[in-house]
N, C-alpha and C positions, 0 to 999 in steps of 0.2 A: 808759304804754306801755313795754315792755321791748324794747330793741334789742340784738341779738347780732351782732357783727362777726366773720366768719370770716377769719382772717389766713392768709397764705401764706408759706412759706419752703421753700427747697430747698438741699440741700448746705450747710447751716449758714449760709445767707444769707437775709435778709429780701427779699421782693419789695416794693419801696417803695410799690407801689399799695395795699398793706395799710394803710399809714398815711394814704394819701389817703382811703381808705374810712373809716378811723377818724375822720378830720377831718369827713367828711360825717355820720357818725353823731352826733358831738358837736354839730354844728350843728343836726341834726334834733332831737336831745334838748333843746337849748336852746329851740327854737321850739315844742316840744310838751310841755315839762315831763316828759320821759321819762328813763330811766336807760339807760346803755350798759354792756354787758359785752363782753369780747373773748375769743376762743377761739384757742388754738394747739394743733396736733395733730401727733403723730409719735412719735419715740422720742428720749429724751435732750433734752427741750424745756425743762428747768428754767431755763436761761439766757434763753431767748426769753420765757418766762412772766414772768421778773423784769423784763425790759425793758418788757413791756406793762404790768406793774403800776405802773410809774412814770408812766404816762399817766393822764389823768383818766377813769377808768372805775370802775364800781361794784365789779366783780370781774373776775378773769381765770380762765377755765375752762381747765384743763390736761388734755388727753387723751393718754395714752401707751399704746402697745401695740406689740409686736414686729412685727405685721403692718401697722402704719402707718408703719414706718420708710421704706418706699418707697411713693410714691403709686400707688394704683390707684383707679379710679372706684368699683368695688364696695366696697372697703374703706372709702373715705371716706363713701360713701352709707350703709352699714350703721352706721358709727360715728356719723355726724352725725344720723341719724334718731333714735338713742337719746339723744344729747345734747339735741336739740330737744325730745324727749318729756320729758326730765328738767328742763330749764331753763325750758321753756314761754315762749319769747320771742314777742312779737307781730310783730316785724320782723327778718328775717335779711338782713344785707347782706354782699355779697362784692365783692372787687376783680374787675374784668372781665378776667381773665387767660386764657391758653390753657387752663390747668388747670381753672379755674372753668367755662369754656365746656364742658369735657368732662363734669364730674360734676354741676354744680348743676341743670341742667334735669332730669336723671335723679332727683335727690334730691327736687325739687319734685313730680315726677310720682309718685314712691313715696308721698308724703304727700298726694296728691290736691289739690295746690295749683298755682297759676299762678306764673309768674316774669316779671318785667320786667327784661330784660337791657340792658346797654350804655347806661345812663342818663347824662345829662350834667348833670342838676340835678333839683331838686324844688321844690315850693311847698307851703305849709301853708295850706289854704283852710278856715278854721273848724274846725280839728282833723282835717281829712281831707287825707291826703298825696296830692299829685299828682306823679307822676314824669314827667320830660321825657326823651324819647329821640329821636334824629335818624332821619330817613327820607330815602330817595332821595339818598344821599351828602351829607347835610347840607343839602339844599336846603329842607327843611321839618322841622318838629319835631312830635311827637305827645305829647299829654298823656294819661297812663295812670293809672288808679286801680284799686284792688282791690275787687271786689264779693264775694269769698268771705270766709269767716271766717279769722282769723289761725291760724297764722303766715303772713306774706307774705314773698316772696323777691324781692330786687332786687340788681343789680350796677351799679357805677359805672365808667364809662370812665376809663382812665388819663388823668390831667391835668384831670379835671373838678373836683377839689378839690386844695388845696395841702397836702402832707404837713407842711410847716413850721408850719402853723397848728394842729397837734394840741396840745391843752392838756395840761399835766402835772398830776399829782395834787397837790391842795392840801395834803395832810397827809403827803406822803412816798410811800407805796405802797399800792395797793389789795390786798385779800386775793387769794391764789391758791388756788383750790379745784380739787382733782383730781376727775375724773369717770371711773369705770370703765365700759368698754364690753365687751359680749360679742361677740367677733369670732372666727370660726373660719376656718381655711385654706380649707376647701371652699366657703366663701361668696365667695371671690375667684376669679373665672373667667378672669381675664386675667393674663398674665405680663409685668411691666414689662421693657422692654429699655433699652438705653443712652439716657440723656437726650438729647433732640434739641438740637443746637447749630446756630446760624446759621453760614453760610459765613464764613470768616476775613475776607472783605472787607466783610461786613455790619456795621452799626453800630446800636446800640440808642439812639436819640436820646432815649428817655424817661428815660434815666439821665444825660443830659448837663446839667450845671449852667449852661453858657453856650452859646448857639446864635446863629450868624450866618446869616440866611436871605436868599436872593436871589429876586427875582421878575422879571417881564418887563423891568423897568428896567435889568437887566444887559445887555440888548440882544443880545449875541453870546457864543458859547461861549468865545472867546478872552479874554473879560473875567472869566471865572470865577476864574482864578488870583489876581486882585486881592482878591476876597472871601475866598478860601482863605487868603491871606497875612494878612488881617485876623483871620480866625478863629484862625489859628495864634498870632498875636501876642497875642490875647486869651486863649488857652488854652481855646478852645471848639471846637465842631463846626460844620461847614458844612451847611446844609440849603437847601431850596428849596420854592417853590410848585409846584403840579402842572404848569403849562405848561413849566417848565424841565426837569422830569424826563421829561415826554412827548416833548420834543425830544431827549432823550438827552444833555443837557449835564451833568447829574448823574445818578447811578444812582437807581432808584426807591426804594431803601432810605433815601434822603435826603429824601424827600417828606414835607412836613407838611400835614395837612389831613384832611378827612373820608374821603378815599380813601387816605390815607397814615398817618403816625404822629401820635399826639396827645401833646403834650409840655407840661411845666410847669417850665421851667428858672428859675433865679434871674434870668437876663437873656436877653431875646430881642431881638436886633438885626435889624430888618426893613429890608432894602435894596431899594428900588425895588419894593416889594410894595404893590399897590393896596388889598388888604384885603377881597377877596371873601369871602362868608360861608363858602364851602367851605374856605378857608384859615384863617379866624379861629377856627372851631370846633376846630382842631387846636392852637392856641397861646394861646388867650385865658386859660388858667390860669397863664401865666407870671407870676412875681412882679413883674418890671419889664419893660415893653415900650418899646423905643426904636425909632421909625420915622423913616426918612430917605426923602423922596420929593419930586420936583420939583412935583408937583401938590398944592397946598395943600388941595384939596377931596377928596383920596383918603380913602376910608372907614377906612383903617388908623389915621388920626389920631383917630378917635372912640374907639378903645380904647387908644391909646398913652398911657403915662405921660409920655413925653417925645417931642416931635415936632420934626423939623428939616426945614424946607422948603429943599431944596438939591439940588445935583447929586452923586450918589453917587460919580461918578468924580473929583470934587475932594476929597470927604470921606474916601473909603476910603484912599487912599495917605497922606493927612495923619494920619489916625487911627492907621494901622498904624505909621508912623514915630514918632509920639508914644509909642505903647505900647512899641515896641522900645527907644527911648531911656530910657524909664522903668525898663526892666528892667536 
């Protein structure tokens, strides 16, 4: 099976979920004895192609065109349909970003194929891939397979796989092969405006390497500053489970879980979080999970790498002081 990963970059910066998706592709390839190729598209993409070539891929496909310098769904779909026709992959994987949500369903429909979006995992059942995606805000999961002929299309949720697990190329670099596409200005029916930006107060927790998250165990809003002080001493971001944000103790942009952000930081410190499935699906991809809870039977301990049964109001100030002294 040939797997093609469609990467994403904007304004000369990678979207890190591209490498999470590449990690997923490498894992699928290992399970199914398949090959992985990666594609980068735009204008002036040679440096990006070189970075991809250092990863463990069979080849890097480079598509450059003046009309692809700025993203448009029409331009991407016309170009990618030609790439897929030329490369003939069996499985096309995307990072589940806002941009991908915009054009990938359209691309799949153009080619008469279905798409499984926002997947959190997969299984290999005797050579048949089963994709797992959440339903009803993470309360249940659906197993989905493809019944049509290849190519198949799927996207993986941010945080579903760890980007730091992407394997590098064993012999240096993979070949970079350019693909020419026939794209005309009249085929692009939309005019891109200024790139959407979050409000200044908003935070993208998906990019945070260290996160301190609080749950019901924080008890009252006046206790939030203790957790914020710990996050500051740690050099991380403060986050919360849904009940905390529903109460307005922290803004909704700080919520982790099925109805909030999905994260995969290097360290996730869970303070007074029980570990309900709706929260766990948003942070289980963390490299290291440390949980502190008074209830030794809290479900969070089942997924934690390190667990401390104790009072967060005793541990938070002591840990903050120790970190400040260490600096």
